[in-house]
N, C-alpha and C positions, 0 to 999 in steps of 0.2 A: 598821779597818773600822767602819761605823757601819750597823748593820742597823736596819730599822725598829722593831723591838721595843726595841733600845737607846735609839733616839732618842725613842720614846713615854714610855719610863721617865725619861729626861733631861728632857723637856718637863713632864711631870707634876710631877716632883720641883721643877723650877724655878717652876712656877706656884704650888706650894703654899707654896714659900719666899717668894714674891713677896707672897702674902696674909699669911704671917705677919709679913713686914716692914712691913706696912701695919697691922698689929695686928687683922686679921681672921682669922676661923676658917678654916683651909684646907678646901675643899670635897673630897669623895670624887671624884676624876677618874679617867677611863679614856680609852681611844683615840677613844672617840665623843664625848667632852666637847667643847662649844663653848669656844673660847678666850676669847671676850669674854664672860664669864659673870658678870659683877659683881665678881669679885675683883680683876681687873686691868684697866687702862686701855690705849689705844692705845699711849701711850708705854711700858708696860712690854712689850706686845708687839713693839714696834719693838726694845727691847733684847734681848728673847728671840730675835728673827730674827738680829740681830748675833752673839750667842753661838753660835747655830747655825752661822752662816757661818765664824766662827772655828774652831769645834770640827770642821767637816767639810770646810772649804776648798771650799766650793761656795756658788754665788751663783745660785739659781733665778730671782732678779729682775733679773738683768743686762739681760735685754731688755723688762723692763716688768712690771708687776703679774700676780701669777698668783693666781687667787682661792682662798682656802681659808677654812674655817670651824672645822675640828675638830683635836684633838690629832693624830689619824692623818693628816690631810691634810697637816698642816704637817711631820710627821715624813716622809712620802712625799716631800715636796720635797727632803729632805737625805739620804735613804737612798741607800746605795751598793750 
């Protein structure tokens, strides 16, 4: 089961790891944080979406783009 809280924690951890991988100082993130905050780019975000789809076996985008901006909104798309 992937609760909203578990997915928020996963997304935050992955965003911080992506920043470290780029040699950037990881930002302090929470569920209200914007996803494209300067530490990751759209390609990183796309990779994160693929990870979430694999982790949850859900594809909220199968019928087209669903707008989201924050960590919480993205987690909500995959929460069960």
